[in-house]
Structure formats: structure tokens, C-alpha cells
BAKOLDREN-842196 format. One record per residue: x, y, z of N, C-alpha, C, O in turn; residue number from 1; residue in one letter. Coordinates in pm, whole numbers, plus 50000, padded with zeros to 5 digits. Layout:
BEGIN
(rec (X Y Z) (X Y Z) (X Y Z) (X Y Z) NUM "A")
...
***
This chain:
BEGIN
(rec (50082 49912 50004) (49982 49981 50011) (50092 50106 49978) (50199 50090 50037) 1 "M")
(rec (50084 50235 49887) (50152 50357 49893) (50092 50446 50042) (49993 50440 50115) 2 "T")
(rec (50207 50519 50032) (50139 50614 50157) (50129 50734 50106) (50222 50760 50029) 3 "Q")
(rec (50023 50849 50125) (50018 50962 50051) (50101 51062 50126) (50111 51058 50249) 4 "L")
(rec (50160 51152 50053) (50237 51263 50115) (50134 51388 50148) (50036 51414 50078) 5 "T")
(rec (50171 51455 50257) (50072 51521 50275) (50078 51650 50190) (50192 51662 50145) 6 "P")
(rec (49992 51756 50150) (50021 51853 50059) (50068 51949 50120) (50123 52033 50049) 7 "L")
(rec (50065 51974 50274) (50101 52085 50351) (50227 52042 50412) (50204 51945 50484) 8 "V")
(rec (50362 52079 50411) (50462 51989 50462) (50548 52120 50559) (50652 52092 50620) 9 "T")
(rec (50499 52232 50561) (50553 52312 50657) (50499 52271 50860) (50386 52270 50909) 10 "D")
(rec (50572 52257 50895) (50528 52226 51041) (50426 52324 51097) (50322 52283 51149) 11 "I")
(rec (50452 52447 51088) (50386 52556 51178) (50250 52544 51115) (50151 52555 51188) 12 "S")
(rec (50234 52519 50966) (50113 52545 50901) (50044 52426 50918) (49924 52438 50897) 13 "L")
(rec (50103 52251 50969) (50056 52145 50994) (49970 52162 51138) (49856 52118 51152) 14 "Q")
(rec (50037 52225 51230) (49973 52266 51378) (49859 52359 51344) (49767 52360 51426) 15 "S")
(rec (49851 52423 51254) (49714 52530 51241) (49632 52425 51199) (49524 52407 51256) 16 "V")
(rec (49675 52339 51087) (49564 52245 51032) (49544 52155 51153) (49426 52171 51186) 17 "L")
(rec (49590 52083 51221) (49557 52016 51347) (49457 52080 51443) (49353 52023 51476) 18 "A")
(rec (49497 52210 51488) (49405 52266 51564) (49290 52293 51503) (49192 52246 51561) 19 "S")
(rec (49270 52349 51410) (49148 52341 51302) (49053 52208 51286) (48931 52198 51281) 20 "A")
(rec (49127 52138 51283) (49069 51991 51280) (49003 51961 51442) (48886 51922 51452) 21 "D")
(rec (49056 51975 51517) (49021 51960 51652) (48883 52066 51671) (48784 52036 51737) 22 "L")
(rec (48901 52194 51597) (48802 52272 51669) (48658 52211 51582) (48540 52214 51617) 23 "A")
(rec (48712 52167 51479) (48574 52112 51381) (48522 52000 51433) (48404 51968 51419) 24 "R")
(rec (48615 51928 51502) (48583 51792 51556) (48496 51839 51673) (48388 51781 51682) 25 "T")
(rec (48517 51914 51747) (48435 51950 51850) (48323 52004 51821) (48218 51986 51882) 26 "Q")
(rec (48341 52084 51712) (48163 52162 51683) (48062 52052 51654) (47942 52052 51681) 27 "S")
(rec (48147 51943 51584) (48042 51826 51513) (48001 51742 51623) (47899 51675 51607) 28 "L")
(rec (48084 51732 51767) (48046 51687 51888) (47940 51792 51956) (47873 51750 52050) 29 "A")
(rec (47927 51898 51922) (47824 51933 51997) (47707 51955 51917) (47604 51991 51975) 30 "I")
(rec (47706 51940 51801) (47559 51940 51711) (47538 51806 51711) (47425 51779 51670) 31 "L")
(rec (47620 51685 51749) (47578 51540 51767) (47508 51550 51913) (47406 51483 51929) 32 "D")
(rec (47547 51614 51998) (47482 51613 52128) (47350 51692 52141) (47260 51663 52219) 33 "L")
(rec (47349 51796 52055) (47241 51862 52041) (47109 51806 51988) (46995 51824 52033) 34 "L")
(rec (47150 51734 51884) (47103 51624 51773) (47003 51517 51891) (46883 51506 51916) 35 "D")
(rec (47115 51458 51937) (47069 51368 52034) (46974 51413 52166) (46900 51333 52224) 36 "A")
(rec (46986 51535 52199) (46913 51562 52292) (46777 51599 52249) (46688 51565 52327) 37 "H")
(rec (46740 51663 52139) (46631 51692 52098) (46566 51587 52026) (46447 51586 51995) 38 "H")
(rec (46666 51482 51998) (46559 51323 51982) (46522 51283 52099) (46403 51251 52098) 39 "A")
(rec (46563 51272 52183) (46555 51216 52330) (46420 51292 52389) (46317 51234 52423) 40 "S")
(rec (46441 51424 52393) (46337 51504 52439) (46205 51497 52375) (46106 51515 52446) 41 "S")
(rec (46192 51472 52255) (46062 51457 52200) (46021 51310 52206) (45904 51288 52172) 42 "S")
(rec (46100 51197 52246) (46045 51047 52292) (45998 51066 52400) (45882 51032 52422) 43 "T")
(rec (46087 51133 52511) (46073 51119 52667) (46056 51245 52694) (46107 51340 52635) 44 "T")
(rec (45960 51246 52810) (45948 51393 52877) (46009 51387 53014) (45990 51483 53090) 45 "T")
(rec (46085 51280 53056) (46135 51282 53195) (46310 51291 53189) (46376 51258 53287) 46 "D")
(rec (46364 51333 53082) (46497 51362 53039) (46560 51493 53143) (46501 51601 53141) 47 "S")
(rec (46671 51475 53222) (46734 51544 53305) (46789 51679 53209) (46862 51655 53113) 48 "D")
(rec (46754 51803 53239) (46794 51898 53150) (46940 51952 53203) (47024 52004 53130) 49 "P")
(rec (46953 51933 53332) (47081 52009 53383) (47182 51905 53344) (47288 51958 53311) 50 "T")
(rec (47182 51788 53340) (47286 51694 53295) (47315 51747 53131) (47424 51785 53090) 51 "A")
(rec (47193 51739 53049) (47238 51773 52910) (47288 51958 52923) (47360 51997 52831) 52 "H")
(rec (47261 52035 53004) (47311 52133 52996) (47505 52150 53052) (47594 52224 53010) 53 "Q")
(rec (47504 52067 53136) (47636 52052 53187) (47737 51980 53090) (47858 52003 53095) 54 "L")
(rec (47670 51874 52984) (47758 51830 52913) (47767 51924 52800) (47882 51943 52760) 55 "A")
(rec (47671 51988 52739) (47701 52092 52657) (47793 52221 52681) (47867 52267 52595) 56 "L")
(rec (47776 52273 52812) (47876 52357 52878) (48003 52318 52872) (48090 52404 52855) 57 "S")
(rec (48042 52164 52884) (48162 52116 52897) (48224 52114 52743) (48343 52140 52726) 58 "T")
(rec (48145 52084 52643) (48184 52066 52522) (48190 52207 52459) (48283 52226 52380) 59 "Q")
(rec (48122 52287 52480) (48153 52436 52447) (48289 52476 52498) (48371 52534 52425) 60 "Q")
(rec (48315 52442 52634) (48423 52504 52683) (48579 52465 52615) (48682 52532 52615) 61 "K")
(rec (48556 52344 52565) (48653 52252 52463) (48668 52358 52365) (48772 52421 52343) 62 "K")
(rec (48539 52375 52301) (48563 52416 52158) (48619 52577 52190) (48700 52630 52113) 63 "L")
(rec (48581 52627 52278) (48619 52779 52295) (48798 52744 52327) (48883 52795 52254) 64 "T")
(rec (48827 52677 52412) (48967 52645 52403) (49080 52602 52274) (49200 52625 52259) 65 "A")
(rec (48986 52533 52197) (49039 52519 52066) (49069 52625 51980) (49168 52639 51909) 66 "H")
(rec (48934 52728 52002) (48929 52836 51884) (49013 52940 51946) (49052 53035 51878) 67 "L")
(rec (49041 52927 52062) (49185 53022 52153) (49302 53005 52094) (49377 53094 52054) 68 "A")
(rec (49320 52873 52087) (49452 52816 52021) (49473 52853 51872) (49573 52905 51821) 69 "H")
(rec (49374 52821 51822) (49364 52861 51681) (49367 53015 51640) (49419 53050 51534) 70 "L")
(rec (49326 53077 51703) (49339 53242 51709) (49492 53269 51742) (49551 53349 51669) 71 "R")
(rec (49539 53229 51810) (49686 53233 51847) (49793 53203 51742) (49891 53269 51710) 72 "G")
(rec (49752 53097 51701) (49820 53061 51571) (49825 53136 51468) (49920 53148 51390) 73 "L")
(rec (49691 53204 51466) (49655 53299 51319) (49736 53418 51353) (49809 53472 51269) 74 "N")
(rec (49726 53456 51465) (49786 53578 51550) (49958 53554 51498) (50014 53645 51437) 75 "R")
(rec (50018 53445 51526) (50127 53410 51515) (50187 53426 51344) (50295 53476 51313) 76 "K")
(rec (50113 53386 51274) (50127 53353 51164) (50144 53501 51049) (50214 53519 50949) 77 "A")
(rec (50031 53600 51132) (50023 53744 51074) (50163 53816 51105) (50229 53891 51033) 78 "V")
(rec (50184 53775 51217) (50303 53843 51257) (50423 53795 51175) (50506 53876 51134) 79 "L")
(rec (50431 53675 51154) (50520 53602 51070) (50545 53700 50941) (50652 53757 50918) 80 "G")
(rec (50414 53709 50854) (50402 53756 50739) (50458 53909 50721) (50512 53953 50620) 81 "V")
(rec (50433 53979 50840) (50454 54096 50841) (50566 54125 50858) (50611 54228 50807) 82 "R")
(rec (50644 54043 50937) (50807 54084 50929) (50863 54035 50821) (50964 54092 50780) 83 "S")
(rec (50808 53912 50747) (50873 53867 50634) (50874 53961 50511) (50960 53979 50425) 84 "T")
(rec (50729 54026 50535) (50711 54155 50406) (50784 54274 50439) (50812 54356 50352) 85 "K")
(rec (50816 54290 50553) (50928 54413 50580) (51068 54382 50558) (51151 54470 50537) 86 "Q")
(rec (51100 54240 50564) (51217 54233 50531) (51244 54215 50394) (51353 54252 50352) 87 "E")
(rec (51153 54157 50308) (51132 54170 50189) (51166 54323 50095) (51238 54362 50003) 88 "T")
(rec (51086 54361 50165) (51089 54509 50104) (51224 54575 50145) (51268 54652 50058) 89 "G")
(rec (51304 54562 50264) (51443 54628 50257) (51517 54557 50192) (51623 54615 50172) 90 "E")
(rec (51511 54415 50129) (51595 54377 50047) (51565 54426 49899) (51653 54459 49820) 91 "A")
(rec (51433 54426 49873) (51413 54532 49764) (51448 54644 49727) (51474 54674 49610) 92 "R")
(rec (51452 54741 49854) (51541 54842 49840) (51657 54861 49817) (51709 54956 49760) 93 "Q")
(rec (51707 54758 49865) (51875 54773 49867) (51923 54705 49711) (52030 54727 49653) 94 "E")
(rec (51813 54617 49665) (51850 54565 49530) (51831 54701 49408) (51902 54721 49310) 95 "I")
(rec (51730 54769 49446) (51696 54898 49372) (51794 54992 49344) (51808 55059 49242) 96 "D")
(rec (51869 54990 49457) (51982 55111 49500) (52123 55049 49425) (52209 55114 49366) 97 "A")
(rec (52117 54908 49445) (52254 54846 49370) (52213 54842 49198) (52299 54826 49112) 98 "L")
(rec (52124 54853 49180) (52057 54828 49025) (52085 54971 48964) (52149 54985 48860) 99 "H")
(rec (52029 55083 49039) (52058 55190 49010) (52194 55278 48991) (52225 55358 48903) 100 "L")
(rec (52258 55234 49099) (52411 55234 49079) (52483 55178 48978) (52578 55240 48930) 101 "Q")
(rec (52450 55059 48933) (52470 54986 48827) (52449 55064 48648) (52514 55080 48545) 102 "L")
(rec (52337 55087 48697) (52272 55173 48534) (52363 55340 48534) (52381 55402 48430) 103 "Q")
(rec (52403 55380 48647) (52484 55500 48648) (52612 55482 48579) (52665 55562 48502) 104 "N")
(rec (52664 55349 48620) (52820 55314 48576) (52814 55277 48443) (52900 55308 48361) 105 "L")
(rec (52707 55207 48415) (52683 55204 48223) (52664 55331 48165) (52723 55351 48059) 106 "Y")
(rec (52585 55434 48218) (52573 55554 48140) (52709 55607 48143) (52764 55637 48037) 107 "Y")
(rec (52764 55621 48246) (52918 55690 48274) (53012 55643 48188) (53084 55727 48135) 108 "E")
(rec (53032 55504 48154) (53081 55429 48067) (53062 55456 47941) (53158 55471 47865) 109 "Q")
(rec (52919 55468 47896) (52922 55496 47769) (52982 55667 47763) (53078 55686 47688) 110 "R")
(rec (52935 55769 47828) (52977 55866 47808) (53118 55879 47774) (53158 55930 47669) 111 "H")
(rec (53205 55822 47883) (53359 55851 47866) (53375 55755 47711) (53448 55804 47626) 112 "L")
(rec (53315 55638 47683) (53350 55604 47549) (53328 55676 47443) (53399 55655 47344) 113 "R")
(rec (53254 55751 47439) (53196 55869 47353) (53304 55961 47344) (53367 55974 47239) 114 "G")
(rec (53335 56042 47470) (53450 56120 47502) (53595 56064 47438) (53666 56134 47366) 115 "E")
(rec (53619 55963 47466) (53751 55884 47426) (53744 55897 47245) (53820 55960 47172) 116 "I")
(rec (53633 55819 47211) (53621 55836 47060) (53608 55954 46974) (53633 55962 46854) 117 "A")
(rec (53555 56070 47073) (53558 56227 46997) (53694 56235 47018) (53752 56274 46917) 118 "G")
(rec (53788 56208 47135) (53931 56245 47132) (54007 56197 47013) (54080 56276 46953) 119 "C")
(rec (53996 56084 46977) (54071 55975 46866) (54047 56046 46736) (54137 56082 46659) 120 "E")
(rec (53903 56067 46716) (53878 56106 46585) (53899 56260 46584) (53856 56313 46482) 121 "D")
(rec (53966 56358 46691) (53982 56495 46664) (54124 56514 46566) (54231 56454 46571) 122 "Y")
(rec (54085 56606 46488) (54200 56621 46387) (54303 56732 46455) (54262 56842 46491) 123 "E")
(rec (54423 56695 46467) (54519 56790 46546) (54575 56876 46408) (54686 56848 46362) 124 "Y")
(rec (54503 56964 46356) (54575 57088 46287) (54682 57161 46319) (54749 57200 46225) 125 "V")
(rec (54720 57193 46442) (54825 57242 46474) (54957 57158 46439) (55043 57199 46361) 126 "R")
(rec (54961 57024 46513) (55029 56906 46490) (55046 56862 46388) (55152 56804 46362) 127 "C")
(rec (54944 56876 46293) (54967 56854 46154) (55047 56956 46070) (55123 56925 45978) 128 "L")
(rec (55026 57063 46107) (55090 57158 46010) (55249 57180 46088) (55348 57204 46019) 129 "V")
(rec (55256 57170 46231) (55375 57166 46244) (55484 57015 46192) (55606 57024 46179) 130 "L")
(rec (55424 56919 46174) (55456 56827 46123) (55500 56860 45954) (55612 56844 45906) 131 "W")
(rec (55414 56894 45905) (55434 56926 45767) (55553 57043 45735) (55642 57025 45651) 132 "I")
(rec (55540 57158 45813) (55643 57250 45815) (55790 57169 45831) (55885 57199 45758) 133 "T")
(rec (55797 57067 45931) (55926 57032 45988) (55987 56908 45850) (56102 56882 45816) 134 "C")
(rec (55866 56857 45803) (55910 56782 45659) (55949 56842 45541) (56029 56795 45460) 135 "C")
(rec (55886 56958 45535) (55920 57053 45418) (56089 57127 45464) (56167 57146 45371) 136 "E")
(rec (56121 57155 45571) (56243 57207 45624) (56350 57099 45622) (56466 57136 45607) 137 "A")
(rec (56324 56960 45637) (56393 56866 45615) (56419 56847 45458) (56523 56811 45403) 138 "R")
(rec (56304 56879 45404) (56329 56808 45244) (56459 56953 45172) (56567 56952 45112) 139 "H")
(rec (56368 57050 45222) (56484 57189 45159) (56618 57176 45199) (56704 57220 45123) 140 "C")
(rec (56655 57115 45320) (56765 57095 45368) (56855 56986 45306) (56977 56994 45288) 141 "Y")
(rec (56771 56880 45277) (56854 56764 45189) (56895 56804 45054) (57010 56808 45011) 142 "F")
(rec (56776 56836 44989) (56787 56938 44852) (56869 57029 44822) (56904 57049 44706) 143 "W")
(rec (56907 57093 44914) (56994 57216 44864) (57130 57182 44916) (57225 57257 44895) 144 "S")
***
């Protein structure tokens, strides 16, 4: 026979499900007790109402205890979600800041590459004229 794996594997969520199941079982027990009392009171007239009230009160106290435990688990889960949300928000802000810094560096890199290309393409007229005059002077010196 194969064993089924549970859908929920988180221990804290399993405890919530177990607590909810206990509260559900207790509610069904109260309903069964009420049905049994109504069925017995319609057939017989000499049933003891105080015994029934005592049993019902005991079952209601158990249900209240289960519900209080379930509310406590719910509150704990809500607080856990809030703290996780806060941590996620802080991490997202840090990632956004790092991404912005990276984008700024890319922009600066493109700008500097454009400046370098502009410098490399710049025609140095003064140097070119000086070079030409030097060459002409040598040429005249050697040919004369």
C-alpha cells in the first residue's frame, strides 16, 4: 500500500491544520449532542435538562479552548507575514539601489567611451601643420 504525502509540509502550518481539525471535531460533537438531546426530548418527557446543560457547557468550553489556540496561531502567522514582508521590502530597496548604481556606471561608461572616441577622431591641425613644416624644412635642407 502506498503512503500519501501530505500537501502541507510546513510544521507550523500543520499545527494550524491540526488545531482547526480539533475545533471542527469539537463543533461536530456539540452538534451531535444537541441532535441527541432533541431526539431524546421528543420521545421522552422525563430527561434531565441539567445533565444535558452540563455536558453541553463542557463541550462548549473545549471548543472555546480550541478556537483560542487557533486564534493564537493565526496571530502568530500574521506577525510572521508582516516581518517577512518588511524584510522583503528592505531587500528590494537594497537591490533597487544597487541596480540604480549599476545603471549610473553604464551611463558613465558610455559617456567616457564617447569622449574617448571624440578625442581619437579629433584632427590635430596644429600638430599636422608643425609636422608638415618640419618635413618641408628637412626636404629643403636635404635638397639644397
